[in-house]
C-alpha positions as CSV (number, residue, x, y, z in Angstrom):
1,X,-0.3,0.2,0.2
2,X,1.0,3.5,-1.1
3,X,1.1,6.2,1.9
4,X,0.2,9.3,0.0
5,X,2.0,12.7,0.5
6,X,4.9,14.1,1.8
7,X,4.4,13.5,5.8
8,X,3.7,9.4,5.1
9,X,7.5,9.3,4.1
10,X,8.3,9.3,7.7
11,X,6.3,6.5,9.0
12,X,9.2,4.1,11.1
13,X,11.1,6.8,12.3
14,X,10.4,10.1,14.1
15,X,11.8,13.5,13.9
16,X,10.4,15.1,16.8
17,X,13.1,17.3,18.4
18,X,13.0,19.3,21.4
19,X,11.1,22.0,22.1
20,X,8.0,21.4,20.6
21,X,4.9,22.5,22.3
22,X,3.1,19.1,21.4
23,X,-0.6,17.9,22.6
24,X,-0.8,14.5,24.2
25,X,-3.4,12.8,25.4
26,X,-3.0,9.8,28.1
27,X,-4.4,7.2,25.7
28,X,-2.0,8.0,23.0
29,X,0.8,9.0,25.5
30,X,3.0,6.2,24.9
31,X,3.1,6.8,21.6
32,X,5.0,10.0,21.6
33,X,8.5,10.2,19.7
34,X,11.5,11.6,21.2
35,X,14.6,13.1,19.7
36,X,16.4,9.7,18.7
37,X,13.3,8.2,17.6
38,X,11.9,4.7,18.5
39,X,13.5,2.3,20.2
40,X,14.8,-0.6,18.0
41,X,12.3,-3.4,20.2
42,X,9.3,-0.9,19.0
43,X,10.2,0.2,15.4
44,X,7.1,0.1,12.9
45,X,3.5,-0.1,13.9
46,X,1.5,-3.0,14.2
47,X,-0.8,-4.1,11.5
48,X,-4.4,-3.1,14.1
49,X,-2.8,0.2,14.7
50,X,-2.2,0.7,11.0
51,X,-5.5,-0.2,9.8
52,X,-6.8,2.1,12.2
53,X,-4.9,4.9,11.6
54,X,-4.3,4.9,7.5
55,X,-7.1,2.2,6.4
56,X,-10.5,3.5,8.2
57,X,-11.4,6.2,6.0
58,X,-11.0,9.7,7.1
59,X,-14.8,10.0,9.0
60,X,-13.4,7.2,11.5
61,X,-9.8,9.2,12.2
62,X,-12.2,12.7,12.4
63,X,-14.5,11.1,15.0
64,X,-11.0,9.5,17.5
65,X,-9.9,13.2,17.4
66,X,-12.7,14.7,18.3
67,X,-13.3,12.0,21.0
68,X,-9.6,13.4,22.5
69,X,-7.9,10.0,21.1
70,X,-5.2,11.2,18.6
71,X,-3.8,14.1,19.7
72,X,-0.4,13.7,18.0
73,X,-0.2,11.2,14.8
74,X,3.2,9.4,14.4
75,X,3.2,10.0,10.4
76,X,5.0,13.6,11.2
77,X,6.4,15.5,8.1
78,X,10.2,16.3,9.3
79,X,11.9,20.3,9.3
80,X,13.9,19.5,6.8
81,X,11.4,18.1,4.4
82,X,9.0,21.0,4.3
83,X,12.2,23.1,4.2
84,X,13.3,21.6,0.9
85,X,9.5,21.9,0.1
86,X,8.9,25.5,0.9
87,X,12.6,26.3,-1.6
88,X,10.7,24.3,-4.2
89,X,7.7,25.8,-4.3
90,X,9.3,29.4,-3.9
91,X,11.4,29.0,-7.0
92,X,7.8,27.7,-9.1
93,X,6.2,30.7,-7.6
94,X,8.9,33.2,-8.5
95,X,7.5,35.2,-11.2
96,X,4.1,35.4,-10.5
97,X,5.5,36.8,-6.4
98,X,7.4,39.3,-8.3
99,X,4.6,40.6,-10.0
100,X,2.8,40.6,-6.8
101,X,5.7,43.3,-5.6
102,X,5.5,45.3,-8.5
103,X,2.0,45.5,-8.3
104,X,2.6,46.5,-4.2
105,X,4.9,48.9,-4.7
106,X,3.0,50.3,-7.6
107,X,-0.1,50.5,-4.9
108,X,2.3,52.1,-2.0
109,X,3.2,55.0,-4.2
110,X,6.6,53.6,-3.8
111,X,7.7,53.3,-7.5
112,X,11.5,55.9,-8.1
113,X,10.9,56.2,-12.0
114,X,14.9,55.7,-13.1
115,X,16.2,58.7,-15.5
116,X,20.0,57.6,-16.3
117,X,20.2,59.8,-19.5
118,X,19.4,62.4,-16.5
119,X,21.7,61.2,-13.8
120,X,18.5,60.9,-11.5
121,X,15.6,59.5,-10.1
122,X,12.4,60.9,-9.8
123,X,8.7,59.8,-7.8
124,X,5.6,59.5,-10.4
125,X,3.7,62.6,-10.6
126,X,0.6,61.2,-12.4
127,X,-2.6,60.1,-11.5
128,X,-2.4,56.0,-9.7
129,X,-4.8,54.6,-11.7
130,X,-3.9,51.4,-10.2
131,X,-4.5,52.3,-6.3
132,X,-8.1,54.0,-7.5
133,X,-8.8,51.4,-9.9
134,X,-8.2,49.1,-7.2
135,X,-10.1,50.1,-4.3
136,X,-12.9,51.5,-6.4
137,X,-13.4,47.7,-7.9
138,X,-12.3,46.2,-4.1
139,X,-15.0,48.6,-2.3
140,X,-17.9,47.7,-4.9
141,X,-17.5,43.8,-4.2
142,X,-18.1,44.1,-0.6
143,X,-20.4,46.6,-0.4
144,X,-22.9,43.7,-0.4
145,X,-22.6,40.7,1.5
146,X,-23.8,37.1,0.4
147,X,-26.4,35.3,2.0
148,X,-26.1,32.2,4.3
149,X,-28.5,29.8,4.2
150,X,-29.1,26.0,5.5
151,X,-31.2,23.3,4.3
152,X,-33.3,22.1,7.1
153,X,-32.7,18.6,7.4
154,X,-36.3,17.4,7.1
155,X,-38.1,19.7,5.2
156,X,-41.8,20.4,6.9
157,X,-40.4,19.4,10.3
158,X,-40.7,22.3,12.4
159,X,-37.8,20.9,15.0
160,X,-35.5,20.6,12.0
161,X,-36.5,23.8,10.3
162,X,-35.7,25.6,14.2
163,X,-32.1,24.2,14.0
164,X,-31.6,25.0,10.4
165,X,-32.5,28.8,11.3
166,X,-30.3,28.1,14.7
167,X,-27.4,27.4,12.4
168,X,-27.4,30.2,10.2
169,X,-27.7,32.5,13.3
170,X,-24.9,31.1,15.0
171,X,-23.1,31.8,11.1
172,X,-24.5,35.3,11.2
173,X,-22.8,35.5,14.8
174,X,-19.1,34.0,13.5
175,X,-19.6,36.3,10.6
176,X,-20.1,39.4,13.2
177,X,-16.9,38.4,15.5
178,X,-14.4,38.4,12.4
179,X,-16.1,41.9,11.3
180,X,-16.4,40.2,7.8
181,X,-17.9,43.1,7.0
182,X,-14.2,44.6,7.0
183,X,-12.6,41.8,6.4
184,X,-14.4,41.2,3.0
185,X,-13.3,44.8,2.2
186,X,-9.5,43.8,2.2
187,X,-10.0,40.1,0.7
188,X,-11.4,41.8,-2.4
189,X,-8.2,44.1,-2.8
190,X,-6.2,40.9,-2.3
191,X,-7.8,39.3,-5.3
192,X,-8.0,41.9,-8.1
193,X,-4.6,42.8,-6.9
194,X,-2.7,39.8,-6.4
195,X,-5.2,37.2,-8.0
196,X,-5.4,35.4,-4.9
197,X,-6.8,35.9,-1.5
198,X,-5.8,33.1,1.2
199,X,-7.1,32.9,4.5
200,X,-6.4,30.5,7.7
201,X,-9.0,29.6,9.9
202,X,-8.0,28.7,13.8
203,X,-10.1,27.9,16.6
204,X,-10.1,30.9,19.1
205,X,-11.1,29.8,22.3
206,X,-11.8,33.4,24.0
207,X,-14.0,33.7,21.2
208,X,-15.8,30.4,20.9
209,X,-15.4,30.0,17.3
210,X,-13.1,30.1,14.2
211,X,-11.0,33.1,14.0
212,X,-10.6,33.9,10.0
213,X,-6.9,35.4,9.7
214,X,-5.8,36.4,6.0
215,X,-2.7,36.1,4.7
216,X,-0.5,37.6,2.8
217,X,0.0,36.4,-0.6
218,X,3.4,36.7,-1.1
219,X,4.1,35.0,1.9
220,X,1.3,31.8,0.8
221,X,2.8,28.7,-0.8
222,X,0.2,26.1,-1.5
223,X,0.2,22.7,-2.8
224,X,-0.1,23.0,-6.3
225,X,-3.2,21.6,-8.2
226,X,-4.2,21.1,-11.6
227,X,-7.9,21.9,-10.4
228,X,-8.1,26.1,-10.6
229,X,-11.4,25.8,-8.7
230,X,-9.8,23.9,-5.8
231,X,-9.7,26.9,-3.2
232,X,-8.9,24.2,-0.3
233,X,-5.2,22.8,-1.0
234,X,-4.1,19.4,0.4
235,X,-1.1,21.7,2.5
236,X,0.0,25.1,2.7
237,X,3.0,26.7,3.8
238,X,2.9,30.5,4.8
239,X,6.3,31.8,6.0
240,X,6.4,35.1,8.8
241,X,8.9,37.6,9.1
242,X,9.8,38.5,12.5
243,X,13.1,40.0,14.4
244,X,14.9,38.1,17.0
245,X,13.7,40.8,20.0
246,X,10.2,39.4,19.4
247,X,11.2,35.7,19.2
248,X,12.9,36.4,22.7
249,X,9.7,38.0,24.2
250,X,7.6,35.1,22.7
251,X,10.0,31.7,22.3
252,X,12.9,32.4,24.3
253,X,13.7,28.5,23.9
254,X,14.2,29.0,20.2
255,X,16.0,32.7,20.5
256,X,18.4,31.1,22.6
257,X,19.1,28.1,19.4
258,X,19.2,30.9,17.2
259,X,22.1,32.1,18.8
260,X,24.1,29.3,19.2
261,X,24.4,28.9,15.5
262,X,25.0,32.6,14.1
263,X,27.3,35.0,15.4
264,X,26.6,38.6,15.8
265,X,22.6,38.9,16.1
266,X,21.2,41.7,16.7
267,X,17.2,42.4,18.0
268,X,16.8,43.6,14.7
269,X,17.5,40.7,12.8
270,X,14.8,39.2,10.7
271,X,13.9,35.7,10.4
272,X,11.7,33.6,8.9
273,X,8.7,31.6,10.9
274,X,7.9,29.1,8.4
275,X,4.0,27.5,9.7
276,X,3.1,24.2,7.5
277,X,-0.3,23.2,7.5
278,X,-2.6,20.1,5.9
279,X,-5.2,18.0,7.5
280,X,-3.5,16.1,10.3
281,X,-1.0,18.9,11.7
282,X,-0.2,22.3,12.1
283,X,4.0,22.7,12.3
284,X,6.2,25.7,13.0
285,X,9.9,26.4,13.6
286,X,11.8,29.4,12.9
287,X,14.6,29.4,10.3
288,X,17.1,32.0,8.4
289,X,15.9,35.0,6.5
290,X,15.1,34.3,3.0
291,X,16.7,37.0,1.0
292,X,15.9,37.7,-3.1
293,X,18.8,38.3,-6.0
294,X,18.0,40.1,-8.8
295,X,16.6,37.5,-11.0
296,X,14.0,37.2,-8.0
297,X,14.9,33.5,-7.2
298,X,15.0,33.4,-3.0
299,X,18.1,32.1,-1.5
300,X,18.4,30.7,1.9
301,X,21.0,32.4,4.5
302,X,21.8,29.3,6.7
303,X,20.1,26.0,7.5
304,X,19.8,26.1,11.0
305,X,16.0,24.7,11.7
306,X,14.6,25.2,15.0
307,X,11.3,23.4,16.1
308,X,8.8,25.8,17.9
309,X,5.5,23.9,18.2
310,X,3.7,20.7,16.2
311,X,-0.3,20.5,16.9
312,X,-3.0,18.1,16.1
313,X,-5.7,19.2,13.9
314,X,-8.9,17.5,15.1
315,X,-11.0,18.7,12.3
316,X,-9.5,16.5,9.5
317,X,-9.8,19.5,6.9
318,X,-6.7,21.6,5.8
319,X,-8.6,24.7,7.7
320,X,-6.8,26.9,5.1
321,X,-8.4,28.8,1.9
322,X,-7.4,30.2,-0.9
323,X,-10.1,32.1,-4.0
324,X,-8.2,32.7,-7.0
325,X,-9.4,34.8,-9.8
326,X,-9.9,32.9,-13.1
327,X,-7.2,33.1,-15.8
328,X,-5.8,30.7,-18.3
329,X,-2.5,28.9,-16.9
330,X,-1.2,31.2,-14.3
331,X,-2.1,34.1,-11.3
332,X,-3.0,36.8,-13.2
333,X,-4.5,40.1,-10.8
334,X,-6.5,42.5,-12.8
335,X,-4.2,45.0,-13.1
336,X,-0.9,43.1,-13.5
337,X,-0.8,44.4,-17.5
338,X,-1.0,48.2,-16.2
339,X,2.5,48.4,-14.2
340,X,5.0,48.8,-17.4
341,X,1.9,51.5,-19.0
342,X,2.1,53.1,-15.8
343,X,6.2,53.4,-15.6
344,X,6.5,54.7,-19.3
345,X,3.7,57.5,-18.2
346,X,5.5,58.4,-15.2
347,X,9.1,58.0,-17.1
348,X,7.9,60.8,-19.6
349,X,6.0,62.5,-17.5
350,X,9.0,63.5,-15.3
351,X,11.1,64.2,-18.7
352,X,8.4,66.7,-20.1
353,X,8.2,68.7,-16.2
354,X,12.0,68.7,-16.4
355,X,12.0,70.0,-20.1
356,X,9.5,72.9,-18.5
357,X,11.6,73.3,-15.7
358,X,14.5,74.2,-18.2
359,X,12.3,76.6,-20.5
360,X,11.4,78.4,-17.0
361,X,14.9,78.6,-15.9
362,X,16.7,78.5,-19.7
363,X,20.5,78.4,-19.8
364,X,22.4,81.0,-20.7
365,X,25.4,81.1,-22.7
366,X,28.3,84.1,-22.8
367,X,29.1,85.4,-26.6
368,X,32.0,87.8,-26.9
369,X,32.1,90.8,-28.6
370,X,34.4,90.3,-31.7
371,X,38.2,91.9,-30.6
372,X,37.1,91.4,-26.3
373,X,38.0,88.5,-24.3
374,X,34.6,87.8,-22.8
375,X,34.2,87.0,-18.8
376,X,31.9,86.6,-15.9
377,X,32.7,89.6,-13.3
378,X,30.4,88.6,-10.7
379,X,28.6,85.1,-11.8
380,X,27.1,82.9,-13.4
381,X,25.0,82.5,-10.9
382,X,21.5,80.2,-11.6
383,X,18.5,82.5,-12.5
384,X,16.3,80.5,-9.5
385,X,18.7,82.4,-7.2
386,X,18.0,86.2,-8.0
387,X,21.5,87.6,-8.4
388,X,22.2,89.6,-11.3
389,X,25.3,88.1,-13.9
390,X,27.5,91.2,-14.6
391,X,30.1,90.3,-17.0
392,X,32.9,92.5,-19.7
393,X,33.7,92.2,-22.9
394,X,30.8,90.3,-24.3
395,X,27.1,89.6,-24.2
396,X,24.8,87.2,-22.5
397,X,22.1,85.2,-24.4
398,X,19.1,83.0,-23.3
399,X,18.6,79.8,-25.3
400,X,15.1,78.6,-24.5
401,X,13.5,75.5,-25.4
402,X,10.3,74.5,-26.3
403,X,9.1,71.1,-24.7
404,X,7.8,68.6,-27.7
405,X,3.7,68.9,-28.1
406,X,4.1,64.8,-29.4
407,X,5.0,64.2,-25.0
408,X,2.2,65.4,-24.2
409,X,0.5,63.7,-26.5
410,X,1.8,60.2,-25.9
411,X,1.5,60.6,-21.7
412,X,-2.7,60.9,-22.6
413,X,-2.3,57.9,-24.7
414,X,-0.8,56.1,-22.1
415,X,-3.2,56.9,-19.3
416,X,-6.2,56.2,-21.8
417,X,-4.6,52.7,-22.1
418,X,-3.4,52.6,-18.6
419,X,-7.8,52.5,-18.1
420,X,-8.8,50.8,-20.9
421,X,-6.4,47.6,-19.1
422,X,-7.7,48.0,-16.0
423,X,-11.0,48.5,-16.8
424,X,-11.2,52.1,-14.5
425,X,-13.7,54.4,-16.6
426,X,-13.0,58.0,-16.2
427,X,-16.6,58.1,-13.5
428,X,-14.0,56.4,-10.7
429,X,-12.1,59.5,-10.2
430,X,-15.5,61.7,-10.5
431,X,-14.9,63.1,-14.6
432,X,-17.2,62.6,-17.1
433,X,-15.8,61.3,-20.2
434,X,-16.6,64.4,-23.2
435,X,-18.3,62.6,-26.1
436,X,-21.2,61.0,-22.5
437,X,-24.2,63.5,-22.7
438,X,-26.8,61.7,-20.7
439,X,-27.0,59.7,-17.6
440,X,-28.2,56.5,-19.0
441,X,-25.0,56.2,-21.2
442,X,-22.7,57.3,-18.4
443,X,-24.3,54.4,-16.1
444,X,-24.3,52.0,-19.4
445,X,-20.1,52.8,-19.8
446,X,-20.0,52.3,-16.0
447,X,-22.1,48.9,-16.1
448,X,-19.9,47.3,-19.1
449,X,-16.8,48.1,-17.6
450,X,-17.0,46.9,-13.4
451,X,-20.2,44.8,-13.3
452,X,-18.9,41.9,-15.2
453,X,-15.4,42.1,-12.9
454,X,-17.9,42.4,-10.2
455,X,-19.9,39.8,-10.7
456,X,-17.2,36.9,-11.2
457,X,-15.6,38.2,-8.0
458,X,-18.6,37.9,-5.8
459,X,-18.8,34.6,-7.2
460,X,-15.6,33.9,-6.4
461,X,-15.9,35.1,-2.4
462,X,-18.9,33.4,-2.0
463,X,-18.0,30.1,-3.0
464,X,-14.7,30.3,-1.0
465,X,-16.8,31.3,2.0
466,X,-18.9,28.3,1.6
467,X,-16.2,26.1,2.0
468,X,-14.9,28.7,4.8
469,X,-18.1,28.3,6.6
470,X,-17.5,24.0,6.3
471,X,-14.1,24.4,8.1
472,X,-15.6,26.7,10.8
473,X,-18.2,24.1,11.1
474,X,-16.0,21.5,11.3
475,X,-13.5,23.2,14.2
476,X,-16.5,23.8,16.4
477,X,-17.7,20.0,16.5
478,X,-14.1,19.4,17.2
479,X,-13.0,21.7,19.3
480,X,-16.2,23.3,21.4
481,X,-18.7,21.0,20.6
482,X,-20.4,20.3,23.7
483,X,-19.8,24.0,25.4
484,X,-23.2,26.4,25.6
485,X,-22.1,29.1,23.4
486,X,-23.5,32.5,23.2
487,X,-23.1,35.5,20.0
488,X,-25.2,38.7,19.9
489,X,-25.4,39.3,16.0
490,X,-26.5,43.0,15.6
491,X,-25.2,43.9,12.3
492,X,-27.0,41.2,10.3
493,X,-30.7,40.0,9.4
494,X,-32.3,38.5,12.5
495,X,-30.2,40.1,15.1
496,X,-30.5,39.0,19.0
497,X,-28.9,36.8,21.1
498,X,-28.1,33.2,19.5
499,X,-27.2,30.4,22.7
500,X,-26.3,27.3,21.2
501,X,-23.9,23.8,21.2
502,X,-22.0,23.2,18.5
503,X,-22.8,19.5,18.2
504,X,-26.4,19.7,18.9
505,X,-27.5,22.8,16.4
506,X,-25.2,21.3,13.6
507,X,-26.6,18.1,12.2
508,X,-24.3,18.6,8.6
509,X,-22.2,20.9,6.8
510,X,-24.8,21.6,3.6
511,X,-24.3,25.6,3.4
512,X,-25.5,27.6,0.7
513,X,-23.6,30.7,0.1
514,X,-25.2,33.3,-2.7
515,X,-25.1,36.6,-3.6
516,X,-28.4,38.1,-4.2
517,X,-28.1,39.6,-7.3
518,X,-24.4,39.1,-8.3
519,X,-22.2,42.1,-10.2
520,X,-23.7,45.1,-8.3
521,X,-22.5,47.0,-5.5
522,X,-24.6,48.5,-2.7
523,X,-26.1,52.1,-4.8
524,X,-27.4,50.0,-8.6
525,X,-28.6,47.0,-6.3
526,X,-30.9,48.7,-4.3
527,X,-32.2,50.8,-7.7
528,X,-32.9,46.9,-9.4
529,X,-34.6,45.6,-6.3
530,X,-37.0,48.7,-6.6
531,X,-37.6,48.5,-10.0
532,X,-38.9,44.3,-9.5
533,X,-40.6,45.4,-7.2
534,X,-42.7,48.4,-9.0
535,X,-43.0,45.4,-11.9
536,X,-44.7,43.2,-9.5
537,X,-42.3,41.0,-9.9
538,X,-41.0,40.7,-6.4
539,X,-42.4,40.9,-3.5
540,X,-41.9,43.4,-0.8
541,X,-41.2,40.5,1.6
542,X,-38.7,39.4,-0.8
543,X,-37.3,43.0,-1.4
544,X,-36.2,43.6,2.1
545,X,-34.9,40.6,2.5
546,X,-32.6,41.4,-0.3
547,X,-32.0,44.9,1.5
548,X,-28.7,45.1,3.2
549,X,-30.0,47.9,5.4
550,X,-32.9,45.9,6.6
551,X,-31.6,44.0,9.7
552,X,-34.7,42.1,11.0
553,X,-37.7,41.6,7.9
554,X,-40.2,40.6,10.7
555,X,-39.8,43.3,12.9
556,X,-40.3,46.3,10.0
557,X,-43.3,44.2,8.3
558,X,-44.5,45.1,11.5
559,X,-43.5,48.9,11.6
560,X,-44.9,49.1,8.6
561,X,-48.5,47.7,9.1
562,X,-48.5,49.7,12.5
563,X,-47.8,52.8,10.3
564,X,-50.7,52.0,8.3
565,X,-53.2,51.5,10.5
566,X,-52.4,54.6,12.5
567,X,-52.6,56.5,9.4
568,X,-56.1,54.9,8.8
569,X,-56.9,55.9,12.4
570,X,-55.7,59.4,12.0
571,X,-57.4,59.8,9.0
572,X,-60.9,58.6,10.6
573,X,-60.4,60.6,13.4
574,X,-59.8,63.8,11.8
575,X,-62.8,63.4,9.0
576,X,-64.6,62.5,12.6
577,X,-63.8,65.7,14.0
578,X,-64.5,68.0,11.0
579,X,-67.9,66.3,10.7
580,X,-68.6,67.0,14.1
581,X,-69.4,63.9,15.1
582,X,-67.0,64.1,17.8
583,X,-66.9,67.1,20.7
584,X,-64.4,69.6,20.1
585,X,-63.1,68.8,23.6
586,X,-62.2,65.3,23.0
587,X,-60.6,66.1,19.9
588,X,-58.5,68.7,22.0
589,X,-57.8,66.0,25.2
590,X,-56.7,63.3,22.3
591,X,-54.2,66.2,21.2
592,X,-53.8,67.0,24.8
593,X,-52.3,63.8,25.6
594,X,-50.0,63.7,22.4
595,X,-48.1,66.9,23.2
596,X,-48.1,66.9,27.0
597,X,-47.9,63.0,27.6
598,X,-46.0,62.0,24.9
599,X,-48.4,59.1,23.5
600,X,-48.6,57.8,19.9
601,X,-52.0,59.5,18.2
602,X,-53.5,55.4,18.4
603,X,-52.9,55.2,22.3
604,X,-54.2,58.7,22.9
605,X,-57.2,57.9,21.1
606,X,-58.1,54.4,22.7
607,X,-57.8,56.5,26.2
608,X,-60.1,59.0,25.4
609,X,-62.4,56.7,24.1
610,X,-62.7,55.0,27.2
611,X,-63.3,58.1,28.8
612,X,-66.3,59.1,26.5
613,X,-67.8,55.5,27.4
614,X,-67.2,55.7,30.8
615,X,-68.9,59.7,30.9
616,X,-71.7,58.4,28.7
617,X,-72.8,55.6,31.1
618,X,-72.7,57.9,34.2
619,X,-75.7,59.3,35.2
620,X,-75.9,63.1,36.5
621,X,-78.0,65.0,38.4
622,X,-81.2,67.5,36.6
623,X,-80.0,70.9,35.5
624,X,-75.8,69.3,36.3
625,X,-73.3,71.2,33.7
626,X,-72.3,68.0,32.6
627,X,-75.6,67.3,31.3
628,X,-75.0,69.8,28.7
629,X,-73.5,69.8,25.7
630,X,-70.9,72.8,25.6
631,X,-69.4,73.2,22.2
632,X,-70.3,69.5,21.1
633,X,-73.5,69.0,18.8
634,X,-76.8,67.6,20.1
635,X,-76.4,63.4,20.6
636,X,-72.5,63.5,19.7
637,X,-71.9,62.3,23.3
638,X,-70.5,65.4,24.8
639,X,-73.1,65.4,27.4
640,X,-73.7,62.8,30.5
641,X,-77.1,61.1,30.5
642,X,-79.7,63.1,33.3
643,X,-80.6,60.7,36.2
644,X,-83.8,59.3,37.5
645,X,-86.2,61.4,40.2
646,X,-85.6,60.4,43.6
647,X,-88.4,57.2,43.9
648,X,-89.8,56.9,40.8
649,X,-89.8,53.9,39.6
650,X,-89.8,52.1,35.9
651,X,-92.8,52.0,34.3
652,X,-93.6,48.1,35.1
653,X,-93.2,49.1,38.5
654,X,-96.4,51.7,38.8
655,X,-98.3,48.9,36.7
656,X,-97.6,46.2,39.0
657,X,-98.7,48.6,41.9
658,X,-102.0,49.7,40.6
659,X,-102.9,45.4,39.3
660,X,-101.7,44.4,43.1
661,X,-99.4,41.6,43.2
662,X,-100.9,37.9,42.3
663,X,-101.3,35.3,44.6
664,X,-99.6,31.8,43.0
665,X,-99.8,28.7,44.8
666,X,-98.2,26.0,43.6
667,X,-99.4,23.0,44.2
668,X,-97.9,19.9,44.8
669,X,-99.6,16.3,43.9
670,X,-98.6,13.4,46.0
671,X,-98.7,9.7,44.3
672,X,-101.2,7.6,45.8
């Protein structure tokens, strides 16, 4: 049987060294591999253990890890193998990284334009369209977040649907904790600028969920794959540049070992922290800083490898996701073809500025007169100093050279070529093209330029987030499965508290992540939704679910219904008040409750109506002021009813008194 992948090469000998921070359970503590490897009588693994670890399948191994039965795998990757693999991948990715660095320097404005013919260097003095286009496109991509949907395991069963809702709300709590709305903006810039946006998920014990940790694409080296849509690599290596001061503070043992092999080190000396991640373990070690020569090839200064820690992966999943922009055969950013144009544009502009400066301060020549030897009495002085040149025996002549108009034309052409290559229309910089006459035409140009790029990027990020959520679910079940976790969802729909146990609500990891309308930003998205709602192609509730500004659809619908009812009640009240069917004093009472008691119109009307009913059911003595209608219309209910005279009874009682009470005797028949 072939043992797959690189780490299986150390099947019969362990290569763990002192200095690792291992996580070993009591059950497999006897399996720990020391510095010298296994003893002679313990070489190899018996058939049962081998079958258990590598032939039962991934699900069985994951189940064992979640139960705490397998913390450190005996099949480990040696530091030498990881270092060699890193060097190989760095060499293969050298051209791509060189382009990434040029994009980074141009975006940051760190490019220096060399002018060897002038024996000087100039900073670019042109619009940085790479910076503008990357920021504008990245912000448009991340202006809306994708929708997360968990299908119920058993449709139609309320408990199953409630669990699906809990899964969605728990995931939204994770997103809120990780500030996903801001994280997506950074990742969108990485995706279109560097052509990839790597992220690693680590279980955060303080948060009680996974932490999305972005990684620099320049320091990410994933296992190669023939499938460009395989966002989760088989394994990945990250490098982190740290100085000796950081190592001394966080890893003093590593610091001491580094000093043993390198003399004359300083706190500012840089070293690479190498992190190797796969579905079995995470390995970290320190090595000498990787430097680059002029051909962008990596060279290693020193070969000492100092172990830091080795941690088992309980999930059985590689916790790394690297979404990549779609291209032909290699990673290609949106602005890669713009770098040469930017440099040429900057160079021509610098030369043009130098020519203009020379025209403002022209060269001067001392021309001698016939029969005289010209000389400067004072000078020559540069015109910018303001000093006067005094000469004898000659005349000073000024020679001005006008800059060529072809230079300005070429600068404009290069700027236009940059806009076309990087899909950066003039509207992104607050300008309008001279041949655009209407707003509709401007929207069409903007849409044709950026919408397709936004759509593709949003679909890539949605597919990436779907894989990331599955990894987060696996980590939640493996590291916090039976712990009760609580999150408050504030920035997403269905806001409020969510309390759950991962092993109870996550019946599976089936999740769907999609954008409501991929290819639109926040501004055009709302317009599109409103148009479909106006054309009766979409319900109001669906439109509200798609609107990113509405956090709670049910509460918003309740508010709308309440406002509609309030409008009807107030309109009916106003109509009756104008018709005179409601006494003026009661109308004033409603207004007073609203103004002084801060009551709503509906609550004030309900209270005044109760007061009117109580008044109308309470008789008042004859002639009392309360029995008068006042400013109300007769019969409108402003007056109280008149009480009957004392001692008077009803008509039926009077008739009964006149006839006398009938003497009715009930006879009871007895049985004989």
